[in-house]
MITOR-296156 format. One line per field, with one value per residue (C-alpha): residue number from 1; residue in one letter; x, y, z. Coordinates in steps of 0.02 Angstrom, whole numbers, plus 50000, padded with zeros to 5 digits. Layout:
num = NUM:... $
residuo = A:... $
px = X:... $
py = Y:... $
pz = Z:... $
// end
This chain:
num = 1:2:3:4:5:6:7:8:9:10:11:12:13:14:15:16:17:18:19:20:21:22:23:24:25:26:27:28:29:30:31:32:33:34:35:36:37:38:39:40:41:42:43:44:45:46:47:48:49:50:51:52:53:54:55:56:57:58:59:60:61:62:63:64:65:66:67:68:69:70:71:72:73:74:75:76:77:78:79:80:81:82:83:84:85:86:87:88:89:90:91:92:93:94:95:96:97:98:99:100:101 $
residuo = M:L:P:A:T:Y:Q:G:H:K:D:V:A:V:W:S:P:F:L:Y:G:T:A:V:P:V:S:P:Y:V:C:Q:S:L:T:Q:D:Q:N:A:G:G:M:L:V:N:V:K:V:N:G:R:V:K:W:K:V:G:S:W:V:S:G:K:Y:H:L:F:V:N:C:P:A:F:I:R:L:A:G:D:G:I:G:A:T:G:P:A:I:K:Y:Q:I:M:Q:S:C:S:V:D:V $
px = 54305:54286:54440:54455:54404:54400:54241:54251:54113:53956:54046:53960:54048:53988:54050:54030:54082:54057:53972:54010:54052:54065:54012:53964:53894:53731:53634:53475:53356:53442:53431:53243:53223:53326:53220:53061:53135:53183:53007:52933:53044:53144:53235:53242:53419:53474:53621:53714:53862:53955:54099:54179:54166:54247:54235:54339:54289:54434:54584:54477:54451:54316:54340:54284:54099:54019:53909:53772:53668:53530:53443:53315:53325:53232:53329:53229:53278:53270:53210:53381:53461:53496:53434:53583:53648:53821:53931:53799:53631:53493:53395:53248:53252:53098:53087:53195:53366:53404:53563:53633:53792 $
py = 58121:58006:57973:58045:57917:57895:57829:57764:57770:57678:57626:57621:57676:57629:57729:57656:57784:57741:57850:57794:57852:57793:57895:58043:58183:58261:58409:58377:58432:58316:58174:58204:58198:58039:57958:58005:57931:57773:57756:57784:57645:57746:57904:58016:58055:58165:58087:58233:58240:58401:58382:58424:58336:58355:58255:58211:58199:58138:58242:58389:58398:58509:58627:58579:58589:58579:58427:58437:58282:58267:58100:58088:57913:57820:57707:57581:57568:57422:57443:57490:57574:57543:57372:57312:57134:57172:57315:57387:57470:57455:57613:57658:57811:57913:58013:58042:58117:58296:58318:58486:58510 $
pz = 56895:56747:56641:56466:56335:56148:56071:55893:55763:55825:55985:56154:56313:56488:56636:56810:56940:57124:57254:57429:57603:57782:57932:57822:57929:57868:57932:58033:57894:57769:57896:57911:57722:57709:57846:57750:57590:57683:57755:57581:57511:57386:57344:57191:57135:56990:56898:56820:56701:56665:56544:56380:56213:56043:55883:55733:55550:55443:55497:55560:55748:55822:55967:56142:56182:56353:56386:56517:56559:56690:56722:56863:56936:57073:57192:57293:57476:57598:57778:57846:57696:57512:57458:57358:57357:57291:57237:57118:57142:57014:56981:56872:56759:56806:56644:56491:56517:56468:56363:56306:56203 $
// end
């Protein structure tokens, strides 16, 4: 989960959640797909956000609205796994993100 934040007028917020795991069991059909992605040199991942948002104008505060974001991204893989040289992985957005409020 991402922490609740306040974003002022014309501010920009960057969220950096981590996705990680060690010795994560996967089913055989998922393992086959991951092996195919590894052999192809990359994998398509959908980065999704599902949350709530509200805004303030003067002293008036809106109700809560659901926020749905979907961003298809492509992660390049090295020969034996994810090709990252540090704690971060660079990815390329494959097409524009979909945002619904």
